[in-house]
C-alpha positions in Angstrom: 0.0 0.2 0.1 3.0 2.6 0.8 4.5 1.5 -2.3 1.1 2.1 -4.7 1.1 5.6 -2.7 4.4 6.4 -3.5 3.4 5.5 -7.3 0.1 7.7 -6.9 2.3 11.0 -5.8 5.2 10.6 -8.0 2.0 10.4 -11.0 0.3 12.9 -9.7 3.5 15.7 -9.4 3.7 14.2 -13.0 0.3 15.4 -14.0 0.8 18.6 -12.3 3.9 19.5 -14.4 2.0 18.7 -17.7 -0.9 20.7 -16.4 1.0 23.9 -15.3 3.0 23.4 -19.3 0.0 22.9 -20.9 -2.7 25.6 -19.4 -0.8 28.6 -21.0 -4.2 31.3 -21.6 -2.4 34.2 -22.9 0.8 34.0 -24.0 2.5 36.3 -21.9 4.2 39.6 -24.3 8.0 39.1 -24.3 8.7 42.5 -21.8 6.2 40.4 -19.5 7.8 37.2 -19.8 11.4 38.7 -19.8 9.9 40.8 -16.3 8.5 37.3 -14.8 12.4 35.8 -15.8 14.1 38.5 -14.3 11.4 38.1 -10.7 13.1 34.3 -10.6 16.5 35.4 -9.7 15.0 36.7 -6.5 14.7 33.8 -3.8 12.8 34.9 -1.3 13.7 33.2 1.5 10.8 33.3 4.2 11.1 32.0 7.9 9.6 32.2 11.5 13.7 32.1 13.1 15.3 35.7 14.2 17.4 37.8 12.2 20.1 37.1 14.8 21.7 33.3 16.3 22.8 29.9 14.5 19.7 29.5 12.4 20.3 33.2 10.9 23.8 32.3 10.3 23.2 29.0 8.5 20.2 31.9 6.5 23.4 34.1 5.2 25.6 30.3 4.7 22.9 29.4 2.2 22.5 32.5 0.6 26.3 32.4 0.1 26.2 28.9 -1.4 22.9 29.8 -4.2 25.2 33.2 -5.1 28.0 30.7 -5.8 26.8 27.9 -7.2 24.6 30.0 -9.5 27.4 32.1 -10.8 25.1 35.2 -8.9 22.3 34.5 -11.5 20.3 33.5 -8.7 20.1 36.1 -5.1 18.7 35.2 -2.1 16.7 37.7 0.3 16.3 36.4 3.9 13.0 37.6 5.4 13.3 36.4 8.8 10.6 36.8 12.3 7.6 36.2 9.6 8.4 39.3 7.9 6.3 37.5 5.1 3.4 35.9 7.5 3.4 32.7 9.3 4.4 29.8 8.1 0.3 29.0 6.9 0.8 32.0 4.8 4.6 31.1 3.6 3.4 27.7 2.4 0.5 29.4 0.8 3.0 31.7 -0.8 5.3 29.0 -2.3 2.4 26.5 -3.8 1.6 30.1 -5.9 5.1 31.0 -5.9 5.3 34.3 -4.7 7.6 33.4 -2.4 10.5 31.1 -3.6 11.9 28.8 -0.2 11.2 27.9 3.4 12.1 26.2 6.0 10.6 24.8 9.1 10.0 21.5 11.4 9.5 18.4 9.9 6.1 18.4 11.4 4.5 21.3 10.0 4.2 19.3 7.1 1.7 17.0 8.5 -1.0 19.6 7.6 -0.6 18.2 3.9 -0.4 14.8 5.1 -0.6 13.3 8.4 2.7 10.7 7.8 4.8 13.5 8.9 3.4 13.7 12.6 5.3 10.9 13.4 8.2 13.1 13.8 6.1 14.5 16.9 6.4 11.1 18.8 8.4 12.1 21.6 12.2 10.2 22.2 11.7 8.5 18.4 15.6 9.5 18.2 18.8 8.4 20.4 20.0 11.9 18.8 19.5 14.9 16.1 22.1 12.8 14.0 20.5 9.6 13.9 17.5 11.6 12.9 19.0 13.3 10.3 20.8 10.0 9.1 17.6 8.0 8.8 15.3 10.7 7.3 18.2 10.6 4.3 18.3 7.2 4.0 16.7 6.6 0.4 13.8 4.6 1.9 12.8 7.5 3.7 13.8 10.2 1.7 12.4 9.5 -1.9 8.8 8.6 0.4 9.1 12.6 2.1 10.5 14.1 -1.6 7.6 12.1 -3.6 4.9 14.2 -1.0 6.1 17.1 -0.9 6.6 17.4 -4.3 2.5 16.7 -4.7 1.8 19.2 -2.4 4.4 22.2 -4.4 6.9 21.6 -2.9 11.0 20.7 -3.6 13.3 19.7 -0.4 16.9 20.9 -1.0 18.2 20.2 2.6 17.4 18.7 6.1 18.8 20.3 9.2 19.6 18.8 12.5 17.7 21.0 15.4 19.1 18.7 17.9 16.4 18.0 20.9 14.1 20.3 22.6 14.2 20.7 26.2 12.0 22.8 28.9 12.8 26.6 29.4 10.3 28.2 32.1 10.7 30.7 34.3 9.5 28.9 37.6 12.0 26.4 38.8 13.9 23.4 37.3 12.7 20.5 36.0 13.6 17.5 37.2 11.1 15.0 36.9 7.2 15.1 35.6 6.0 16.5 39.2 7.8 19.5 38.8 5.8 19.9 35.4 2.8 20.3 36.9 0.4 23.5 36.8 3.6 25.1 34.5 2.1 26.2 31.2 4.0 25.4 28.5 4.2 26.3 25.0 4.4 23.2 22.3 4.1 23.9 18.4 0.4 23.7 17.0 0.5 20.3 16.7 -1.9 18.1 18.6 0.6 15.1 19.4 3.1 17.7 20.8 0.6 18.9 22.6 -0.7 15.5 24.3 3.1 14.5 24.7 3.5 17.6 27.1 0.4 17.2 28.8 1.3 13.1 29.8 4.5 15.0 30.6 2.4 16.7 33.9 2.2 20.5 32.4 -0.6 22.6 31.0 0.3 22.7 26.9 -0.7 25.8 25.6 -0.2 25.7 21.4 0.8 28.9 20.5 2.6 30.5 17.6 6.0 31.0 17.7 5.9 34.3 17.6 3.5 35.2 20.7 6.4 33.6 22.8 8.3 35.7 24.4 5.9 38.4 25.2 4.0 35.2 26.6 6.3 34.2 29.0 6.9 38.0 29.8 3.7 39.0 31.1 3.4 35.9 32.8 0.6 33.8 30.5 3.0 31.0 29.8 5.1 29.5 32.0 7.4 28.2 29.8 8.2 26.8 26.3 11.0 24.2 24.8 13.2 24.8 22.3 17.0 23.9 21.4 20.0 25.2 23.6 21.5 27.0 20.5 17.8 28.7 19.3 16.9 29.8 23.1 19.7 32.4 22.7 19.4 32.8 19.5 15.3 33.8 20.8 17.1 35.8 24.2 14.7 34.0 26.3 17.3 33.9 28.6 16.5 37.5 29.4 13.0 35.9 31.1 13.5 32.5 32.2 16.2 31.4 34.4 15.6 27.6 34.0 16.6 25.2 31.3 16.0 21.3 31.9 17.3 19.1 29.6 14.5 16.6 29.0 15.6 16.7 25.2 11.9 14.9 25.3 11.7 15.7 21.0 13.9 15.9 18.2 12.7 17.3 15.3 15.0 18.3 12.1 14.2 21.0 9.8 13.5 20.8 6.0 14.7 23.4 3.8 11.9 23.6 0.2 11.5 25.7 -2.2 8.4 26.2 -4.7 8.1 23.3 -6.9 6.6 26.2 -9.0 9.0 28.7 -9.4 11.5 25.6 -9.1 10.3 24.0 -12.5 10.4 27.6 -14.6 14.2 27.6 -13.7 16.9 27.1 -16.4 18.0 23.6 -15.7 21.5 25.5 -14.8 19.5 27.1 -12.2 17.9 23.8 -10.7 21.3 22.2 -10.5 22.5 25.3 -9.0 19.4 25.3 -6.2 20.1 21.5 -5.6 23.7 21.4 -5.4 23.8 24.3 -3.1 21.0 23.1 -1.0 23.5 19.6 -0.4 25.8 21.6 0.2 24.2 23.1 2.6 22.9 20.4 4.3 26.8 18.6 5.1 27.8 22.5 6.6 24.9 22.7 8.8 24.9 19.0 9.8 28.9 19.0 10.1 30.0 22.5 11.1 27.2 25.0 11.9 25.0 23.1 14.6 27.9 21.1 16.0 29.7 24.6 16.8 26.6 26.2 18.2 25.6 23.7 20.7 28.5 24.6 23.1 29.3 28.2 22.6 25.0 29.2 23.0 25.0 26.9 26.3 28.3 28.9 27.8 26.7 32.2 26.9 23.4 30.8 28.6 25.2 29.8 31.9 27.1 33.5 31.7 23.5 34.9 31.5 22.6 34.0 34.7 20.7 31.0 33.4 20.5 27.6 35.3 20.8 24.5 33.0 19.8 21.2 34.6 20.5 17.6 33.3 18.0 15.3 34.0 17.3 11.5 34.4 14.7 10.8 31.5 13.4 7.2 31.9 10.6 9.3 34.2 9.7 11.0 31.0 10.0 8.7 28.4 8.0 6.1 30.7 5.5 9.3 31.2 4.7 9.6 27.3 4.4 5.9 26.5 0.4 5.9 26.3 1.0 8.8 23.8 3.0 6.5 21.3 0.6 3.9 22.2 -2.0 5.8 21.3 -0.7 7.4 18.1 -0.3 4.2 16.7 -3.4 2.8 18.0 -6.0 5.2 15.7 -3.2 6.2 13.1 -4.1 5.5 9.3 -2.3 2.7 7.6 -0.4 4.5 6.0 1.3 6.7 9.2 1.4 3.0 10.6 3.6 1.5 7.8 5.7 4.8 7.6 5.8 4.6 11.1 7.3 1.0 10.8 9.4 2.0 7.7 11.3 5.0 10.0 11.8 2.3 13.4 13.4 -0.3 11.1 15.3 2.5 9.0 16.7 4.2 12.0 18.3 1.0 13.2 21.1 1.3 10.7 22.2 4.3 12.7 
C-alpha cells in the first residue's frame, strides 16, 4: 500500500507539471516574460526564526552557497521573523510561487499529509544525528520528497536541530512532577500537545511569535526549544531555568516552491539542488555542532541555570501517547512509522 501511495504521488507530481505546462491561457508578451525571468533570479527566503542566531547564520551560509553555485544568477533575500507571514501564509506563498523558499520543522508538513506527524512522537530518536541520517536514507527520503512535490514543494536540504528541552520562569524540572501546573507552550500539533500534557504540564499551543511576550507577561510559564535557539530568541532574558529533558528531536527541512523551481533553467535548478546539498553538509557537520557548546556557555554566563535530568521517568510518562497514536493512526501512518523504526536501526 505504501509503495502504491508513493507511485500515485509521483504520478500526481508529473500530472501537475504537465497541467502547468499546458494551461498557458494568453501567452505573456515578450516584455512580461522577460520580467518574470528577472523575478525568478530573486529567491525570497521566508522563515519564522529571528534575524540573528545560529539559524540566521545558516541562512546567510545558504545565501552564499546559492550565489556561488549559480555564479550570481540567483540572489537569496532573507526574510526572518515572519516578515512575509506565518507558516501557513508562507506555505501558500510557495504553492502560488509568490515566495520561493522556506525552512520549517518537518512536523509542520503534517498539515498536508499525516505521515509527517510521526516525527512529532516523543523520544523517537537517540540523537539529532540519528534523525538526519534516517531521514536522508533513500528508503525514507524518497517517500518524503515525493509527498512534498505532490503538495507543491521541492525539498533541497535537511537540518539537524538537536533536541528540544524545557525552559521556564518558575523552577528547575527534574521529574515530571515538577511540570505540574506549568503552562508550557508547544507548537500547534496535537501529538506534541498530548506529549507535554502526559509529562504533567499544561500544554499551550501558540505561534512562535507570541512566545516571548507570553512568558514576559506571565500568560506562559515556559516552552521548549534547543539550546542555540534559546539564545537566539533571547529567552534567557526572562527565563531562569532550562532542564535538558530532550523530549522532542525534530529536524528542519528546507524547500522551494516547485512551481518556481520548474520554471528555472536546468543550470539554475542544478545550482539550487547543489546549494541545498552543500548546505545540508555544512549545517550538520559544522554550523550546528559548533553552536551547541558555545550557546550553552553564553546562556549560563547570562545567569540561566541548566540542569541534566534522568530521562526515564519522562519516557515512561509519554509511553501511552505513542501507543494511542499508533492505535488511532491510519494504515499509511503506521507503515511510515514502521519504516522509520526499521531504518533508524542502521544508524
